[in-house]
DRENDO-1510 file (C-alpha; in Angstrom, 1 decimal, always signed):
<recs>
REC; n; res; u; v; w
REC; 1; MET; +0.0; +0.0; +0.0 .
REC; 2; LYS; +1.3; +3.5; -0.9 .
REC; 3; VAL; +2.2; +5.6; +2.2 .
REC; 4; CYS; +1.8; +9.4; +1.9 .
REC; 5; ILE; +4.0; +11.8; +3.7 .
REC; 6; ARG; +1.0; +13.9; +4.6 .
REC; 7; VAL; -2.6; +12.6; +5.0 .
REC; 8; CYS; -4.6; +13.3; +1.9 .
REC; 9; ARG; -8.2; +12.6; +1.1 .
REC; 10; PRO; -7.6; +9.9; -1.6 .
REC; 11; CYS; -5.3; +8.0; +0.8 .
REC; 12; ILE; -8.0; +8.3; +3.5 .
REC; 13; TYR; -10.7; +7.0; +1.1 .
REC; 14; THR; -8.5; +4.2; -0.2 .
REC; 15; SER; -7.8; +3.1; +3.5 .
REC; 16; GLN; -11.5; +3.2; +4.3 .
REC; 17; MET; -12.4; +1.2; +1.2 .
REC; 18; GLN; -9.7; -1.5; +2.2 .
REC; 19; HIS; -11.1; -1.7; +5.6 .
REC; 20; MET; -14.7; -1.9; +4.4 .
REC; 21; GLU; -13.8; -4.6; +1.8 .
REC; 22; ASP; -12.1; -6.6; +4.6 .
REC; 23; ILE; -15.3; -6.4; +6.7 .
REC; 24; ALA; -17.4; -7.3; +3.7 .
REC; 25; GLY; -15.4; -10.3; +3.1 .
REC; 26; THR; -15.7; -11.4; +6.7 .
REC; 27; LEU; -19.5; -10.8; +6.7 .
REC; 28; ALA; -20.0; -12.4; +3.3 .
REC; 29; ALA; -20.7; -15.8; +4.9 .
REC; 30; GLU; -22.9; -14.4; +7.6 .
REC; 31; ASP; -25.5; -12.0; +6.4 .
REC; 32; ALA; -26.4; -11.1; +2.9 .
REC; 33; GLY; -28.2; -7.9; +4.1 .
REC; 34; GLN; -25.2; -6.5; +5.8 .
REC; 35; VAL; -23.0; -7.3; +2.7 .
REC; 36; ALA; -25.5; -5.3; +0.6 .
REC; 37; LYS; -25.2; -2.3; +3.0 .
REC; 38; LEU; -21.5; -2.5; +2.9 .
REC; 39; ARG; -21.4; -2.7; -0.9 .
REC; 40; SER; -23.5; +0.4; -1.0 .
REC; 41; VAL; -21.1; +2.2; +1.4 .
REC; 42; LEU; -18.1; +1.1; -0.6 .
REC; 43; GLU; -19.6; +2.4; -3.9 .
REC; 44; SER; -20.3; +5.8; -2.1 .
REC; 45; VAL; -16.8; +5.9; -0.9 .
REC; 46; ASP; -15.4; +5.0; -4.3 .
REC; 47; HIS; -17.6; +7.7; -5.9 .
REC; 48; LYS; -16.2; +10.3; -3.5 .
REC; 49; ARG; -12.6; +9.2; -4.1 .
REC; 50; ARG; -13.1; +9.4; -7.9 .
REC; 51; LYS; -14.7; +12.9; -7.5 .
REC; 52; ILE; -11.8; +14.2; -5.4 .
REC; 53; LEU; -9.2; +12.8; -7.8 .
REC; 54; GLN; -10.9; +14.5; -10.7 .
REC; 55; GLN; -10.9; +17.8; -8.7 .
REC; 56; MET; -7.2; +17.3; -7.9 .
REC; 57; ARG; -6.5; +16.9; -11.6 .
REC; 58; GLY; -8.3; +20.1; -12.3 .
REC; 59; ASP; -6.5; +21.9; -9.5 .
REC; 60; ALA; -3.2; +20.7; -11.0 .
REC; 61; HIS; -4.1; +21.9; -14.4 .
REC; 62; LEU; -4.9; +25.4; -13.0 .
REC; 63; LEU; -1.5; +25.4; -11.3 .
REC; 64; ASN; +0.3; +24.5; -14.4 .
REC; 65; LEU; -1.1; +27.3; -16.5 .
REC; 66; GLU; +1.5; +29.7; -18.0 .
REC; 67; GLU; +2.2; +32.7; -15.8 .
REC; 68; GLY; +0.2; +35.7; -17.0 .
REC; 69; SER; -2.8; +33.9; -18.3 .
REC; 70; PRO; -6.0; +34.0; -16.4 .
REC; 71; PRO; -6.7; +30.8; -14.4 .
REC; 72; ILE; -10.4; +31.1; -14.9 .
REC; 73; GLN; -12.1; +32.4; -18.0 .
REC; 74; PRO; -15.6; +33.7; -17.4 .
REC; 75; ARG; -18.3; +32.1; -19.3 .
REC; 76; PHE; -21.6; +33.8; -20.0 .
REC; 77; PHE; -24.7; +32.7; -21.7 .
REC; 78; SER; -25.5; +36.2; -23.1 .
REC; 79; PRO; -23.7; +37.0; -26.3 .
REC; 80; ILE; -23.6; +40.6; -25.1 .
REC; 81; HIS; -21.6; +39.7; -22.0 .
REC; 82; HIS; -19.5; +37.3; -23.9 .
REC; 83; LYS; -18.2; +40.1; -26.3 .
REC; 84; MET; -17.1; +42.1; -23.2 .
REC; 85; TRP; -14.5; +39.4; -22.4 .
REC; 86; ARG; -13.0; +38.9; -25.8 .
</recs>
């Protein structure tokens, strides 16, 4: 397992997922209802992890922009406002 120097969200979620997978494996022979609940929790944690990783990729992209270029370009639905930013 990868060890981070600092605690980051993806590592926390990965650790939580591993823990829940271990529990699910233990309970698999005991109670199908509990396994279904754990599976649901695992899917939720995995969804959060993927969302955070996607956000981190976006943040990294913003940090890598060339100096002097605006990090965020405004987007407007109105053509009048859009012309103001050209």
